[in-house]
N, C-alpha and C positions, 0 to 999 in steps of 0.2 A: 521196496523200501526207498523212500525219497532221500535226497541228500540230508535234509533236516532230520528225518527220522533216524538215519544212520548215525549222524553226529550225536544225537541225543542218546542213542543206544550205546555207542562207544564211550561217551562221557560217563554214562552210568556205570559201565564195566570198569572204566579207569578208576573211579572212586571205589568200586567194590574190591578190586584186586590190588590196588596200590595202598597197602597198609603195612604196619610193622610185622604182621604175621608172615609177610612175604620173605623177610630177611633170613630167618634161620635155615631155610631150605634152598637158598640160592647162593651162588658164589659171591654175591655182593656182601655176604656176611663177612668176608675176609677184610676188606677195607674198613668195615664198621668196627673192627676190633681196635682201631687206632684213633688217636686224638689229634695228632699234628698233621698238617696238610701234606708234608713231604712223605711221611709214613703212609698216609692214606693213598696217595697217588702211586707209590711204588707197590704197595700191597695189592691195590686194585689192578695195576698193570699185570702183575704175575698171575693173579687170579683169573683175569680175563684171557690171558694168553693160553692157559691150560684148560679153559672152560669148554671142553668138548667131551662127550660121553656122559656117564651117569653123574648126576649132580652131587650125590653123596660122596662119590669117589673124588670128584673135583674139589669139594670142600675139605675133605680129609687130607688130600695131598697138598692143597694150597696152605692149610694150617701147618702141615709138616715143613713145607718150604719156609714159612715164616719162622718156625722154630730154628731152622738151620741158619737163618739170618739173625739169630739172637733176639727175635721179636722186636728188632729195631731196624726195619728194612732200609730206611733212608740213610741212616748212619752206616749200615753195612755197605751200601752202594758207594757212598762218598769215600769210604776208606778201603774199598775193595782192592785186593792185590793177589798175586799168584799164590801166596800162602793160604788164602781163604778157599782155594779150590777143594780142599779136603772136606769142607763143610757139606759139600754136595755128593759125596761118595755114596753110591747106591740109590740116589734119588731117581725115580722114574714115574711119570704119568703118561700112560700110553706111549707115544713115541718121543715125548719130551723128557730128556734125561740129564745127567749131570754135566755133560758137555754143553748142552743147550743152556743150562743154568749159568755156566761160566761165560758163554757168549753173550748172554743178555746182561749179565752183571758188568762185564767190561764195557759194553756199549752204553749202558745206562750211566756208568761212571763218567764216561766222556761227555755225555749230555749234561750231567750235573756240574761237571767242572766248568763247562762253557755257559750254561744258562741258569744254574742254581735250582731249577725245578723243571719237571716235565710240563707243568702248566705254562710257564714262561716260554718254553720251547714251542709248544703247540700253538700258543697265541701268535707267535711270529709266523708260523706256517699258515694259519688261517687268515692272517692279514695279507699274506702273500698270495694265497690262492682263492679263498672264500669258496672252495669246492672240496668237499671231504674226500673225494676219490683222489685228487691230486695231493692233498695233505698226507693221506695214508701211504700213497705210493712213494712220495719224496721221503717220508719218514723211514720207510723200509730201506731205501737206497742209502741214506745217510747212516742209518742204524748199523748196517752191515759193511760199511766202509772199513777196510782193514780188520775184518771180523776174525774172531778167535777160531771159528769153525764154520766152513761153508754149509755144513749140514743143517745149521740152525736157521738158515734163510727160509726154509719151508714153513716155519712157525709164525711168520708174519705174512699177511695177504698183500696182494697188489690189485686193487680195484681196476686200474687201467688195463690189467690183463684179464679182467672179467670176474674176479673173486667178489663174492657178496660181502666179505670182510665183516662177518657177523660179530666176531669177538671184539674187534676194534671199535665198531659202532656201539656195541654195548658198553665198552669202557668209556667212550666219550659221553654216553648217556649218564653213566654213574657220576662222572666228574663234573659235568656241566649243568645238568638239570637240578633244580631245587624247587620244591613245592611244600605245601603245608603238611604233607604226609611223611616226610623225612625218610623215605626209602633211598632215593638217589641222594648222593652226598653234596653235590653242587659246589665243590670247593673251587671250581674254575668259572663260576657263573659270572664273575666280573671280568673275565679274560676272553671268553668265547660265547657267542650268542647261541642259545638252543635252537634258534631258527635255522642254523647252518647244519644241524645234525641230520643223520639219516637213520632209518629204522634198522635195528639188528634183525636181519631176516634169517629165520630158520624154518624147519619143517612145520612148526606149529603156527607161527605168524603168517607164513606163506599160504598154508592150507586155509586158514581162516580168512585171509585176505582174498583168496580166490572165491571162497564161498560167498563173501560179502560183495564181490564184484569190484573191489578196489585194486585187484591184481589179476591181470589177464595173461601175462607172460608165463610160459610153462617152466622155464629154467629158473632156478634160484641163483641168479648171478647179479652183477652190479646193475644191469639194466632193469632187472626186476626191483632192486632196492630203490632205484630212482623213480620207477613208476609208482610203487606203493607209497613212497614218501611224498611225492607230489600230490597224490590223492589225499593223504592225511593232512597236508598243508592247506588244502581247501577248508578243512574243518578247524584247524588251528595253525595258522601260518607262523606264529611266534614259537610254538612248542609242539611240533608234529610227533616227536618220538615219545611223548607221554602215552600215546596210544599203543606202545609196545606192551604196557601192562594189560590193556584191554584184549589185544589179539592173542598174546601169550596165555593169559588167564582163560580165555574162551577155549583155546586149543587144549591146554593141559588139564584144566579143572572141569570143563563142561563138554569136552570132546565135540565142539560146536560144528555141526554140519547140517543146518536146516535147509529147506528148499525155499528160496526167496526169489 
């Protein structure tokens, strides 16, 4: 398959899988429940943070988390205090529990007090670094400064230590990308360029990437993320992560593994 044939193939699959039918069965459903930008970015952040495991379970628990935030996540964060800890009693998604909910709410409250939104905060970090690995790693460091509980640090990745940071990459795709299909929300499209984003690498996208020859590294780490993203940039330098729909859809829906 030539580079041109590969681009045409992935563009076709991007259109096939990037449609509104994608939303109900994906954690992106959670931020789509909201109208206002601050609600969207907070809801999306929590949905992305707990987005590992069964997708039905992720959606169910993320919706439950929004209910515990009175379905007004941004207002809940802005006014969060010690008395609100009771809202999370008994919450658990895999290893993310009520203590982690509290840690994340306190940290987000600090960001909102200083920057008014997550979008503004990440705009500053991207202007500073223009490298998503450094953005995510600095975010983790600042996020857990004077943290409520050290145990919560494990729920944010550090690409500079090798993590593929799949959930944060996915979150940036949701918030930054915007196209005519209206799956990604794109509320930060005027703050951060989609050309700076990296592919959310998971077992599906990596396996398909290796089958197509655009990923040769065996480990699913940050070096693999950079390799596959750089190859996708050859096909679309302005919006490489749009091909997440192509690769994920081929893996999940078509169990793609041809011999090419």
